[in-house]
ZAROSE-362005 format. One record per residue (C-alpha): residue number from 1; residue in one letter; x, y, z. Coordinates in nm, 2 decimals. Layout:
N
PT  num  residu    east   north      up
PT  NUM       A       X       Y       Z
...
% end
This chain:
90
PT  num  residu    east   north      up
PT    1       M    4.60   -6.39    5.94
PT    2       V    4.32   -6.42    5.70
PT    3       I    4.00   -6.60    5.72
PT    4       H    3.78   -6.66    5.39
PT    5       A    3.44   -6.66    5.53
PT    6       G    3.14   -6.78    5.32
PT    7       R    2.90   -6.56    5.53
PT    8       L    2.98   -6.26    5.82
PT    9       W    2.74   -6.15    6.03
PT   10       D    2.90   -5.84    6.19
PT   11       G    2.62   -5.77    6.44
PT   12       R    2.60   -5.46    6.33
PT   13       G    2.27   -5.51    6.18
PT   14       P    2.06   -5.77    6.00
PT   15       D    2.27   -5.81    5.64
PT   16       V    2.49   -6.07    5.63
PT   17       Q    2.78   -6.01    5.39
PT   18       T    2.89   -6.29    5.14
PT   19       N    3.22   -6.42    5.01
PT   20       V    3.48   -6.18    5.21
PT   21       D    3.82   -6.22    5.37
PT   22       I    3.87   -6.08    5.74
PT   23       V    4.22   -5.92    5.77
PT   24       V    4.31   -5.99    6.12
PT   25       V    4.66   -5.85    6.24
PT   26       N    4.79   -5.82    6.64
PT   27       N    4.46   -6.07    6.74
PT   28       R    4.24   -5.73    6.64
PT   29       I    3.98   -5.75    6.29
PT   30       D    4.22   -5.51    6.08
PT   31       R    3.93   -5.50    5.77
PT   32       I    3.76   -5.68    5.58
PT   33       V    3.77   -5.77    5.19
PT   34       P    3.60   -5.89    4.91
PT   35       G    3.67   -6.27    4.89
PT   36       G    4.04   -6.38    4.75
PT   37       T    4.16   -6.02    4.76
PT   38       A    4.33   -5.95    5.08
PT   39       K    4.71   -5.95    5.00
PT   40       V    4.89   -6.01    5.34
PT   41       A    5.27   -6.17    5.33
PT   42       A    5.34   -6.49    5.45
PT   43       A    4.96   -6.48    5.63
PT   44       R    4.83   -6.82    5.78
PT   45       T    4.44   -6.87    5.64
PT   46       L    4.19   -7.00    5.75
PT   47       D    3.94   -7.15    5.53
PT   48       A    3.57   -7.06    5.63
PT   49       S    3.44   -7.07    5.31
PT   50       T    3.14   -7.31    5.41
PT   51       Q    3.11   -7.12    5.78
PT   52       T    2.88   -6.84    5.88
PT   53       V    3.15   -6.64    6.10
PT   54       M    3.04   -6.42    6.39
PT   55       P    3.36   -6.26    6.48
PT   56       G    3.32   -6.06    6.88
PT   57       L    3.05   -6.30    6.99
PT   58       W    3.15   -6.48    7.29
PT   59       E    2.96   -6.74    7.52
PT   60       S    2.81   -6.52    7.78
PT   61       H    2.62   -6.70    7.98
PT   62       T    2.78   -6.88    8.25
PT   63       H    2.83   -6.95    8.62
PT   64       Q    3.20   -6.99    8.64
PT   65       Y    3.27   -6.76    8.90
PT   66       I    2.88   -6.77    9.10
PT   67       E    2.93   -6.80    9.48
PT   68       G    2.68   -6.71    9.72
PT   69       K    2.38   -6.81    9.89
PT   70       F    2.18   -6.95    9.66
PT   71       Y    2.44   -7.09    9.46
PT   72       G    2.76   -7.21    9.66
PT   73       D    2.54   -7.29    9.94
PT   74       R    2.37   -7.55    9.77
PT   75       L    2.70   -7.70    9.59
PT   76       A    2.83   -7.72   10.00
PT   77       A    2.48   -7.91   10.04
PT   78       L    2.55   -8.16    9.78
PT   79       D    2.91   -8.25    9.90
PT   80       G    2.78   -8.31   10.25
PT   81       V    2.50   -8.54   10.10
PT   82       R    2.75   -8.71    9.88
PT   83       R    2.98   -8.79   10.17
PT   84       D    2.70   -8.86   10.41
PT   85       R    2.59   -9.13   10.13
PT   86       A    2.96   -9.27   10.08
PT   87       Q    2.99   -9.35   10.46
PT   88       L    2.66   -9.50   10.41
PT   89       G    2.76   -9.75   10.16
PT   90       G    2.50   -9.61    9.87
% end
């Protein structure tokens, strides 16, 4: 796959590269070359020429797997309140 990025911020410093091709092989960045110069046979191309690409970043603030006294107990308490309200017709 080749991602044509209008702007690329790689997180290694404050500088942003412009007009680059990001070559992805086996779900990993293989190389970054000047825009329009990536030569990859039968590669799928993603046009992000109007976008800023920030590879390798992920959303790191979730509560997806949180459990325990403070979070889990609150959910259980809320569930009990919902059940009680439903039984009372409210």
